[in-house]
C-alpha positions in Angstrom: 10.2 10.3 -10.6 7.6 8.1 -12.1 4.8 9.8 -13.7 1.3 9.0 -12.6 -1.5 8.0 -15.2 -4.2 8.6 -13.0 -6.8 8.8 -15.8 -5.7 6.5 -18.2 -7.6 3.2 -16.2 -11.0 1.9 -16.9 -12.4 2.5 -13.3 -10.6 5.9 -13.3 -12.8 7.1 -16.4 -16.0 6.2 -14.4 -15.0 7.6 -11.3 -14.1 10.6 -13.0 -17.1 11.2 -14.6 -19.3 10.5 -11.4 -17.0 12.8 -9.0 -17.3 15.3 -11.5 -20.7 15.4 -11.9 -21.9 17.5 -8.7 -24.9 15.2 -7.7 -26.2 15.4 -4.1 -25.9 12.4 -2.6 -28.3 10.5 -1.2 -26.6 7.3 -0.6 -24.0 5.1 0.9 -20.8 6.0 2.2 -22.5 8.1 4.8 -19.5 11.0 4.3 -21.5 11.7 1.1 -17.9 12.6 -1.0 -17.1 15.2 2.1 -13.3 13.4 2.5 -12.8 11.3 -0.5 -15.6 12.0 -3.6 -14.3 8.9 -5.6 -15.0 7.0 -2.7 -18.7 6.2 -4.1 -21.0 2.6 -4.1 -22.5 0.9 -6.6 -25.2 2.8 -8.4 -28.2 1.9 -10.6 -27.0 4.1 -14.0 -28.4 4.1 -17.4 -29.6 0.2 -16.3 -26.1 -1.1 -15.5 -24.8 -1.4 -11.7 -21.3 1.2 -11.5 -18.7 1.0 -11.8 -20.2 -1.9 -14.5 -17.8 -4.1 -16.0 -15.0 -1.6 -15.1 -12.9 -3.6 -12.5 -13.5 -7.5 -14.9 -11.9 -5.0 -17.7 -9.2 -3.5 -15.3 -8.1 -6.8 -14.2 -8.5 -8.2 -17.9 -5.4 -5.9 -19.0 -3.4 -6.2 -15.7 -3.5 -9.8 -16.2 -1.7 -9.2 -19.7 0.2 -6.9 -18.7 1.9 -9.4 -16.4 1.6 -12.4 -18.7 -0.9 -14.7 -16.6 -4.1 -16.3 -17.2 -6.0 -14.5 -14.3 -5.6 -11.7 -11.9 -8.0 -10.9 -9.1 -8.1 -7.4 -7.4 -7.6 -7.7 -3.5 -8.3 -4.8 -1.1 -8.6 -6.8 1.7 -4.8 -7.0 1.8 -1.8 -9.3 0.4 -3.3 -12.0 3.4 -6.2 -12.7 1.8 -4.7 -14.1 -1.4 -2.7 -16.3 0.9 -5.8 -17.5 3.0 -8.0 -17.5 -0.5 -5.0 -19.7 -1.6 -4.9 -22.4 0.8 -8.8 -22.8 0.9 -8.4 -24.9 -2.4 -6.6 -27.3 -0.3 -8.8 -28.0 2.5 -8.0 -30.8 4.9 -4.9 -31.8 2.5 -1.5 -32.0 3.0 0.8 -28.8 1.9 4.6 -28.4 2.3 6.0 -25.2 3.4 10.3 -24.3 3.9 10.1 -21.6 7.1 9.9 -17.9 7.2 6.3 -18.0 5.6 3.8 -15.3 6.5 1.6 -16.0 9.5 -1.2 -15.5 6.7 0.2 -19.0 5.6 -0.3 -20.2 9.7 -3.9 -18.2 9.4 -4.7 -19.7 6.3 -4.1 -23.1 7.0 -6.1 -22.6 10.4 -8.8 -21.6 8.0 -8.8 -24.2 5.9 -7.9 -27.1 8.3 -4.7 -28.0 7.0 -1.9 -29.6 8.8 1.2 -27.7 7.2 4.5 -30.1 6.8 7.7 -27.8 7.5 10.9 -28.5 5.4 13.6 -28.8 7.6 16.6 -26.8 6.6 20.0 -26.3 7.3 19.7 -27.9 10.7 16.4 -26.3 11.8 14.2 -28.0 14.0 10.9 -28.3 12.4 8.1 -28.4 15.1 4.5 -29.0 14.6 3.1 -25.8 11.8 5.4 -23.6 13.2 5.9 -20.9 10.7 9.3 -19.7 11.6 11.1 -22.2 12.1 14.9 -21.1 12.1 16.4 -21.5 16.1 18.4 -18.6 15.6 15.6 -16.3 15.4 16.7 -14.9 11.4 14.6 -15.1 8.5 15.6 -18.2 6.5 16.7 -18.0 3.1 14.4 -18.8 0.5 13.4 -22.8 -0.9 16.8 -24.1 -2.7 15.8 -27.0 -5.5 17.6 -29.5 -3.6 15.3 -28.9 -0.9 12.0 -28.9 -2.5 13.3 -31.9 -4.8 14.0 -34.0 -1.3 10.9 -32.8 0.6 8.3 -33.8 -2.5 10.2 -37.2 -2.4 9.4 -37.7 1.2 5.8 -36.8 0.6 4.5 -38.1 -2.1 0.7 -37.7 -1.4 1.5 -33.6 -1.0 -0.9 -31.9 -2.6 0.4 -28.1 -3.1 4.1 -27.0 -1.7 4.1 -23.1 -0.2 7.1 -20.4 -1.0 7.9 -17.4 -0.3 10.0 -15.4 -3.2 11.5 -13.0 -2.8 12.0 -12.6 0.5 11.4 -9.1 2.7 15.1 -9.1 2.0 15.3 -9.4 -1.7 16.6 -13.0 -1.6 14.7 -15.5 -4.1 13.6 -19.3 -4.7 14.5 -21.4 -7.5 12.7 -20.7 -10.2 13.1 -24.3 -11.4 10.8 -25.3 -8.4 8.0 -24.3 -10.1 8.7 -27.1 -13.3 9.6 -29.5 -10.4 6.5 -29.0 -8.9 4.7 -29.6 -12.4 6.3 -32.4 -12.9 5.1 -34.2 -9.7 1.4 -32.7 -10.1 2.0 -30.6 -7.0 -0.1 -27.7 -6.9 2.7 -24.6 -6.3 1.4 -21.3 -4.2 4.0 -18.8 -4.1 3.9 -16.0 -1.9 5.6 -13.2 -4.0 3.9 -10.5 -1.8 7.1 -7.9 -2.0 7.5 -9.1 -5.8 4.8 -7.0 -7.5 7.2 -4.7 -9.4 9.6 -8.1 -10.9 7.3 -8.4 -13.8 8.2 -4.3 -15.4 11.7 -3.6 -13.7 14.7 -5.0 -16.6 16.5 -7.9 -15.1 14.3 -9.4 -12.4 12.1 -10.7 -14.6 13.8 -14.2 -14.5 13.4 -14.1 -10.8 9.2 -13.8 -11.0 6.9 -16.7 -10.1 3.9 -14.8 -10.6 3.6 -16.1 -14.4 4.7 -19.7 -13.1 3.4 -21.1 -10.2 0.0 -21.9 -10.2 -1.4 -19.3 -7.6 0.7 -16.3 -6.7 0.1 -13.8 -4.3 1.7 -10.0 -4.9 1.3 -7.2 -2.6 0.6 -4.2 -5.0 1.2 -1.7 -2.3 4.5 -2.8 -1.2 6.5 -1.9 -4.5 3.6 -0.3 -6.6 2.4 3.1 -6.8 -1.1 1.1 -4.9 -2.7 2.2 -1.7 -1.9 -0.1 1.0 -4.4 -2.4 1.9 -4.2 -3.8 -1.9 -2.8 -6.5 -3.4 -3.1 -9.1 -6.8 -4.0 -12.4 -7.3 -2.4 -14.0 -10.2 -3.9 -17.5 -11.0 -2.3 -19.5 -13.9 -4.3 -23.1 -13.6 -7.8 -22.6 -15.3 -9.3 -24.9 -13.0 -8.3 -23.3 -9.7 -9.7 -19.7 -11.0 -13.4 -20.8 -10.0 -12.0 -22.7 -6.5 -10.1 -19.2 -5.9 -12.8 -16.7 -6.8 -15.6 -18.4 -4.2 -12.7 -18.4 -2.0 -12.4 -14.7 -2.2 -16.1 -14.0 -1.8 -16.0 -16.2 1.5 -13.4 -13.9 2.8 -13.8 -10.6 1.3 -16.0 -7.6 1.5 -19.2 -7.1 -0.8 -18.3 -3.6 -0.6 -14.9 -2.8 -2.0 -13.7 0.4 -2.0 -13.2 2.1 -5.8 -10.4 4.5 -4.6 -7.9 1.5 -3.8 -9.1 -0.2 -6.8 -8.8 2.4 -9.2 -5.6 3.2 -7.6 -4.8 -0.5 -7.7 -5.1 -0.3 -11.7 -3.2 3.2 -12.6 -0.2 1.6 -10.4 -0.2 -1.8 -12.7 -0.4 0.8 -15.8 2.1 2.9 -14.2 4.7 0.4 -13.7 4.7 -0.9 -17.1 4.8 2.3 -18.9 7.6 3.7 -17.0 10.0 0.3 -17.1 12.9 2.9 -17.5 12.6 4.3 -14.2 14.1 1.3 -12.7 17.0 1.4 -14.9 18.0 4.4 -12.6 16.8 2.5 -9.3 19.9 0.2 -10.2 22.4 2.6 -10.8 21.1 4.1 -7.3 21.7 0.4 -5.8 25.2 0.1 -7.6 26.2 3.6 -5.9 24.4 2.4 -2.5 26.4 -1.7 -2.6 29.6 0.6 -3.5 29.5 2.6 -0.3 28.2 0.2 2.2 27.8 -2.8 3.7 24.4 -4.6 1.4 23.2 -8.0 1.5 23.8 -9.8 -1.7 19.8 -10.6 -3.4 18.1 -10.6 -6.2 16.2 -7.6 -6.1 18.6 -4.6 -6.8 15.6 -2.5 -5.6 15.3 -3.9 -2.0 18.8 -2.4 -0.1 19.6 -4.3 3.2 22.7 -2.6 4.9 24.4 -3.8 7.9 26.0 -1.3 9.8 30.2 -1.1 9.7 29.8 0.2 13.5 27.3 -0.1 15.7 23.9 -1.7 15.3 21.1 -1.7 13.0 18.8 -0.8 15.5 21.4 2.7 16.5 21.4 2.9 12.5 17.8 3.1 11.9 17.3 5.6 14.2 20.5 8.0 13.5 18.6 8.1 10.0 15.0 8.7 11.3 16.5 12.0 12.6 17.8 12.9 9.7 14.4 12.6 7.9 14.7 9.3 6.3 12.7 6.6 7.4 13.6 3.0 6.7 11.4 -0.2 6.4 12.9 -2.0 8.9 15.4 -3.8 10.9 16.0 -7.7 9.7 18.7 -10.2 10.6 20.6 -7.3 11.5 20.1 -5.2 8.8 18.6 -2.1 8.3 16.1 -2.4 5.1 15.6 0.4 2.4 12.5 -0.3 -0.8 13.0 1.5 -3.5 10.6 2.6 -6.2 9.7 4.7 -8.8 8.2 7.0 -7.2 11.3 8.2 -5.1 12.6 11.6 -6.5 16.6 12.0 -7.6 16.7 14.5 -4.7 15.7 12.0 -2.5 17.9 9.2 -3.3 20.5 11.2 -3.7 20.1 12.1 0.0 20.2 8.6 0.8 23.5 8.0 -0.9 25.0 10.6 0.9 23.7 9.7 4.3 24.8 6.1 4.3 28.0 7.2 2.9 28.6 9.3 6.0 27.2 6.7 8.3 27.0 3.1 7.1 
């Protein structure tokens, strides 16, 4: 189980100071701290607007921990990172592979982009449809040869949008990043399910956050952040001002500092407790030894196909045993392991899958 570092962050330090002050609140929010004393607003204290530069410093430290040029905290969900990235290519040609998130289609609509789908494995792509696989399953991430061929056919493309890792822990070929750079095409990566790759041993070689021009990561999916928080990594300097402008157009001017605090701390915790992932890999190996698990790049993403019955039946059976799984996709039950899973919980999971899967 990971050790939480609630007081280590820049944002935490300020929230701790204010929340422990016992002030009578005559400012927003209207609940006046009754339900969450850390949910506060901007305050003019000592000539500075709370929280002063705490968020800026937190983002700079997060960027260093990830090894990327810049990071922006998101409190409107991962979707806003995708939409903001696409606004940088308003009216231009953007290539994408099937399996993109709904936010991609929404972003293209906002940015007046007519996305060009990359037909793969016999798929019949119709217009700008997001899920173009006729079988109804989630298609595998884009391969290098597919990206290369698509760029040859579309020399006027401004950007390529990929999803890696996908919901099943499968990843695109990292060499696609070099391919895009050599062609002068921007690479936008939706790495919503890969926020932990930078801190988990052996997963670093599958990262796109430090090689893509723009990369979206959902901190709430695999880190210890609250739902609705995410990170946008920007590695191309000329895109940063435009990305900030786009985020301003789409986002709120009243971000929740309790969300930002947990977002900052979740990254600090992941970087300080990377050894937890070694244990998760052991657990993953034990599960893969007793169940039919989909081969993938991410050992923390367990996708089980039951040997008897359906995935839906396995999902329900585990739920009745007090185990709530992530989803059923492609006929498999999806489990997400993180350092916040206790050894006791993981042992129970192994036991149940040994008996039921």
